[in-house]
C-alpha positions in Angstrom: 40.6 242.9 158.3 39.1 244.1 154.8 41.7 241.8 153.0 40.7 238.7 155.0 37.0 239.4 153.9 38.0 239.9 150.4 40.0 236.8 150.2 37.3 234.6 151.9 34.8 236.1 149.5 37.1 235.0 146.5 38.4 231.6 147.5 35.2 230.1 148.7 33.5 230.4 145.4 36.4 229.5 143.7 36.3 226.1 145.1 32.9 225.6 144.0 33.8 226.6 140.5 36.9 224.2 140.4 34.5 221.4 141.5 32.1 222.4 138.7 34.9 222.5 136.2 36.2 219.1 137.3 32.9 217.5 136.9 32.4 219.1 133.4 35.6 217.8 132.3 35.0 214.4 133.8 31.8 214.3 131.7 33.8 213.9 128.3 32.2 212.7 125.3 30.8 209.4 126.5 29.3 211.0 129.9 32.3 209.9 131.9 32.2 207.7 134.9 28.9 208.5 136.0 27.2 206.9 133.1 29.2 203.7 133.9 27.5 203.6 137.4 23.9 204.5 136.4 23.6 202.2 133.2 22.9 199.0 135.2 20.6 200.9 137.9 18.5 202.2 134.9 18.5 198.7 133.3 17.3 197.3 136.7 14.6 200.2 137.2 13.3 199.6 133.5 13.0 195.8 134.0 11.3 196.3 137.2 8.8 198.8 135.9 8.3 196.6 132.7 7.7 193.5 134.8 5.3 195.1 137.4 3.4 197.6 135.4 3.2 196.0 131.9 4.5 198.9 130.0 7.7 199.7 128.2 9.9 202.5 129.5 11.0 204.8 126.7 15.0 204.6 125.9 17.0 207.4 127.6 20.6 207.9 126.8 22.1 208.2 130.4 24.7 210.9 129.5 21.7 213.2 129.1 20.5 212.4 132.7 23.9 213.0 134.0 24.3 216.3 132.3 21.0 217.3 133.6 22.3 216.3 137.1 25.5 218.6 136.5 23.1 221.4 135.6 20.6 221.2 138.4 23.4 220.6 140.9 24.6 224.1 139.9 21.1 225.6 140.1 20.3 224.0 143.4 23.7 225.0 145.1 23.3 228.3 143.9 19.8 228.6 145.5 20.8 226.9 148.8 23.3 229.8 149.3 20.3 232.2 149.2 21.4 233.9 145.8 18.3 232.7 143.7 
């Protein structure tokens, strides 16, 4: 019974670690596929805010947003498990 408990405690975190490693590797130099998906959405948001409110939204590199999302996902996933 002790081995099954140990194996479960090792295997469950390893799944999350491998998922985080995969996201980190997909990020690459240009931000990966997530940047390609977020760029049109950010451009639409920027044009909507500019036309509605009348002020310019500052230029933001989308890959910085993706990097922040990866980091925050790690923090939030850790806190949801109760290990904050």
